N, C-alpha and C positions, 0 to 999 in steps of 0.2 A: 504494500500500500504506500501511497505517496501523501505525505502531510501537506496541508495547505501552504506552509512556508516553502516546501520543496517545489510546489507548483509555481509559486511566485518567483523563486530563484531561477527556475528553468526558463520561464518566460523572459525575465530580465536578461538572462544569458544569451538566449536566442535572438532577442531584439535589443542588442546592445547599442542602439542608436535612436535618435529621434527624427521626426519629420517636421521640418520648419517651413513656415510660410514666408517667402521673401519677395520683395517687389520686383516687377518686371519693367524693363526700360525699353523705350522706343528708339528710333534713330537718334544718334548723337546723345545717347543717355537721357533722352527726354522722359520725364516721369509719366507713368500711366496709372490707371485705376485698377490694374490687374496684377495678380500675384501668381507665383509658381510654388509648388511643393518640392522640397529637396531633402534628401537624406543627409544627416549630419556627418556620417562616417565617410562617404565616398562622393558626395555632391550630386549623385544621380537624381534625375527628376522622378517624381512619383505621380501616378494618376494619369487620366486621359487628356488633361489640358490645364489651362489656367483656372484660377478661382478668384472670387471677389474679396474685397477687404473684410467682408462679414464672415467669411469662412474660417472656422477654427479647427485646425487639425487636432485629432485626439493624440494622447501621449501613451507611452508604455505604461505609465502609472494607471491610466484609465483601463487599459487591458488587464492589468493585474487586479484592479479593483473589481472588475466584472467577473474575472475568473474566480476570485475568492468568494464573491457573493453567490455565484452560480453553484459551485460545488458544495457550499455550506448546506444546501437543502438536502444533499445526499450523504454528507459526511466526508470521508476521505476518498481519494481517487486511486485507481489502479494504473493509470497511464495518462500521459499528456504529450501532445505533439504540436509543434509550431511551424508556421510557414509564412513567408512574406512575399507578396506579389501585388504591388500597388495597394497595399494594405496589410493588416495583421489578421492571421487566421490561426485559431487555436482549437484543438479538439481535446476534450477531457473525458475520460472514461471513469464512471463511478465503479465501485467495487463489485466483486463477483456476485454478491447477494442480489443484484438487480438483473442478473442474466435471466432471460426469458426463453423457455422452450416452446416453439410453435408447434412442431410435429416431428417426431423422430429425432434425428440429429440436426434438425433445422433450428438453430438457436440465434438469438439476437441480444445485443447489449446496448444500453442507452449511451448516447454520446451527446455531450453539451458542446455545441459548435459555435464559437464566436467568430463572426465575419465582420471585420471592421475595415472596409475599403476606404480609400482616400481619394479625394478629388471628385469633380462632377457632382452627380446627385446621390452619391453613395451615402450610406448611413450605418450606424452601429446595429448589428443584428445578433441576437442570441437565439439559437434554434435547438430544439431537442430532436435529434436524429437517432438512427440506429446503425450499428455495425453488425453485419450478418456473417456468421462464420463460414457458411457454405460457399460463398462467392467473394468474400472479402469486400463486399460493398459497404460504403459509408453513404447512407441515404438520408436526405432531409425532406420529409414530406410536409406539405403545406396545408393539408386538409383541415386541420384544427388551428384556427387563427391564434389561439392563446400560446402556441408554441413559439411564436415569433415576437420578440420585444425589440422595438426599433427606436433609435434616437438619432436625430439629425445633428450635423456638424455646424452648430451655431455658437454664439458666445455664451449661451446658457447651458452648454453641454455639461460642464463640470457640476453645476448645481443639480441638473436632472439625474446625473449618475448617482448622486447621493441617495436617491430613492430606490436604487436597484435592489438593495437588500430586501426591501418589502416586496417588490415585484417578483423576485426570484423564489420567494417562499412557496410559490405555487408550482415550481418546476417538477417536483416529485409527482404532483397530481397530473401534470402534463405527460409524464412518462406512463402513468396509469391509463390515461386517455388514449395514448398512442398504442399501448398494449391491447386495449379493447378494440381499436380500429384494426390492428393486425389480425386479431382473432376473427373479426367479422369478414375480413378479406379472405382469410383462410377457409372460411365456411361457405364462401360464395363460388359457384361454378360458372365459368364463362366459356364462350366459343372463341378459340384462339384467333381464327381467321377474321371474325367480325371485329374483335378489338384491334388487331393489327391494321385492318383497313380504316378503322376509326382514328387511329393514331397517325398513320403514314399516307392514307389515301389509297386509291386503286392503282396497283403497280402496272396494270395493263394499259394505263394511260401514259402518254408521253413518249419520249424517244427510246430507241433500243438500248442506249447506254443507261438511261434512267431505269428501264425495266430490269436490266442486268444487275444494277446496283440494288434495286429494291428486292430482287429475289435473293441476292447474297445476304442482305440485312436480315430478311425473314429467316433464312436458313440458319444464320448464326444465333438468332434469338431462340429459335426452336431447339437447336442443339444445346444451348445453355439451359433452357427450360428442362429438357429431358435429363441432362447431366445432374441437375440439382434436385430433381424429383426424388422423393423418399420412397424406399422399397415398399412401404405399406400403402402407397397411394393406389386408389381404385378408380382413377379417372379414366373415362373412355377416350379412345383416340379422338384428337381434334379439340379436346376440352382441357381446361386447367382451372385451378383455383385462381381467384383474382390476385392473391398473394404471390403465387408462383409466377404468374405472367408479369406482374409489375416488376418483380425483381429481375426477371429475364430481360425485360426492356431496359430497366435502369442499369443493370449490369452490362448489357451490350454497349450502352453509351459510355459507361465509366471505364470499361476495359477493352472493348473490341472495335468500336467505331473508328473509322479512319481519322487520323489527325496529322497536322502538318508538323507537330512538335517532334524533334528527334529524341529517341530513347537513349538514356544513359545505361551503362552496364548494371546499375543498381535500380533500374526502373521498377522492379517488382518487389523491392524491399518495402516493408510496411511504411506507408505514408511518406515515401520518397518524394522529391520535388515534383516529378512527373505525375505521380499519383495524386498529389495535392491539386495540381493544375487540372487534372481530369475530374476530380471531385468537385472543384469549384465550377467548372464549365457544365458538368452534368446537372448540378443543382439549379442552374439557370437554363437548362435545355428545354425548348418548347415542346418537343415530342415527349419527354419524360413528364412534363406538366400535364399534357393531354392524357397520357396513360394514367396518371393519378386521378384525373377527373373522371375517367371512365371506370376505373377499377376500384376506387375508394369511395364511390358515391354511396 
């Protein structure tokens, strides 16, 4: 187990720099009303573009404060992982007692995921997600709004963060709600082809290349679905539980979908940089969101 202080120390160690808002100049050093975000350690820019004078970047202290408040509702943690890409991302795993068995060897663990992007219209988000042992998926579902606590980057950010301890007392209830949703999805039978058509459209439409890509995607999703299916399953061909199919679609986008990013030798290490990038992009993927709407309804 990891004590709260150890979590804080690891976050400070991984994020051993701040992001500062600095003024941007025009031609001949002419002053402007725009600012840029820059890392204090290497001077690299952060975020998608400039920000206004009202934008207040969060600090590492803010991240630590949120992490400490979040895990306090569960007690100690069993793991913590950090990643920086135009913002701070932290995943905290509560202890083993919160592990949930869905069916057979299909088990999930709660994850408290802090997503604190910087620049643009980004905001502080804390979400309750789950890590699934069968497929190494880290998924963040959005069906229950209470899972998502959001704070904007304004001058009042620090004052509002002071209220987080009160807000986060309900996080354990959020995990119980997510567990209930998982059980409902596991008890619901769906027709695989209908759901895939609802998510991706009709693969018979469009160019030959698009049909080929669509067929390859469906094949990979179905292979993942069958590989992760438990031996005790009594599903008839062409059907699946909503839980099985959601994870097959989410897992495809997190692990199998084509990406322009180059893999490093450690790409399959737990929560390596590439895996974090895939987790972040999958959480924002429109197809995964549609799958959730259809399967978690």
